[in-house]
C-alpha positions in Angstrom: -4.3 1.7 16.1 -6.5 0.0 13.3 -6.2 1.2 10.1 -7.3 0.7 6.6 -5.0 1.5 4.5 -6.4 0.5 1.0 -9.4 2.9 2.1 -7.1 5.7 2.9 -5.0 5.0 -0.4 -8.4 4.9 -2.3 -9.5 8.1 -1.3 -6.1 10.2 -1.4 -5.4 10.5 2.2 -1.8 10.6 1.9 -0.6 12.4 5.2 -2.9 9.5 6.8 -1.0 6.9 5.0 2.4 8.8 5.3 1.5 8.7 9.3 0.9 4.7 9.5 3.7 3.4 7.2 6.0 5.6 9.2 4.5 4.5 12.8 5.5 1.9 15.2 3.5 -0.6 14.2 5.1 -4.1 13.7 6.2 -4.7 11.0 4.3 -7.9 10.5 1.1 -5.4 10.5 2.1 -3.1 8.3 3.4 -5.7 5.4 -0.1 -7.7 5.8 -1.8 -4.2 5.0 0.5 -3.1 2.4 0.3 -6.8 0.7 -3.7 -6.5 0.9 -5.4 -7.2 -2.4 -9.3 -6.0 -3.0 -11.6 -8.1 -4.9 -10.0 -7.2 -8.2 -6.3 -8.0 -7.2 -5.2 -4.4 -6.6 -2.8 -4.0 -3.8 -2.2 -0.8 -1.9 0.5 -0.3 -4.3 -1.4 -0.4 -7.5 -3.7 2.0 -6.1 -1.2 4.4 -4.8 0.4 4.3 -8.4 -2.9 5.2 -10.0 -3.5 8.2 -8.4 -0.7 10.1 -8.4 0.8 9.2 -4.4 4.0 11.2 -3.3 7.1 9.2 -3.5 7.9 9.1 -0.4 5.2 6.8 0.0 5.9 4.6 -2.8 9.2 4.0 -1.3 7.5 3.2 2.2 5.5 0.9 0.4 8.2 -0.9 -1.5 10.8 -0.9 1.4 8.1 -2.8 3.2 6.9 -4.9 1.0 10.0 -5.8 -1.3 9.8 -7.4 -4.2 7.0 -9.7 -3.7 4.5 -6.6 -3.5 6.6 -5.0 -6.6 6.0 -8.3 -8.5 2.2 -8.7 -7.7 -0.4 -8.6 -10.3 -3.9 -7.8 -9.9 -6.4 -10.1 -11.6 -6.3 -8.6 -14.9 -2.6 -9.5 -15.1 -1.8 -5.7 -14.5 1.2 -5.0 -12.6 
């Protein structure tokens, strides 16, 4: 399954994000996609928090990315 998780988050496609995060894709692949940073340093979690994402998706991202994801900062030093 080829998924651009960041783009799904940017476009508020939460049902597709939820489907991917709960899929049987390898955990390493999911973590890589959750930890991805764009040119501005934003992660999927950062975008999700700015777009009114359902709580279960935020929790799933944190479960996959852990403290490392939570502590990442964007290029402008925002978390």
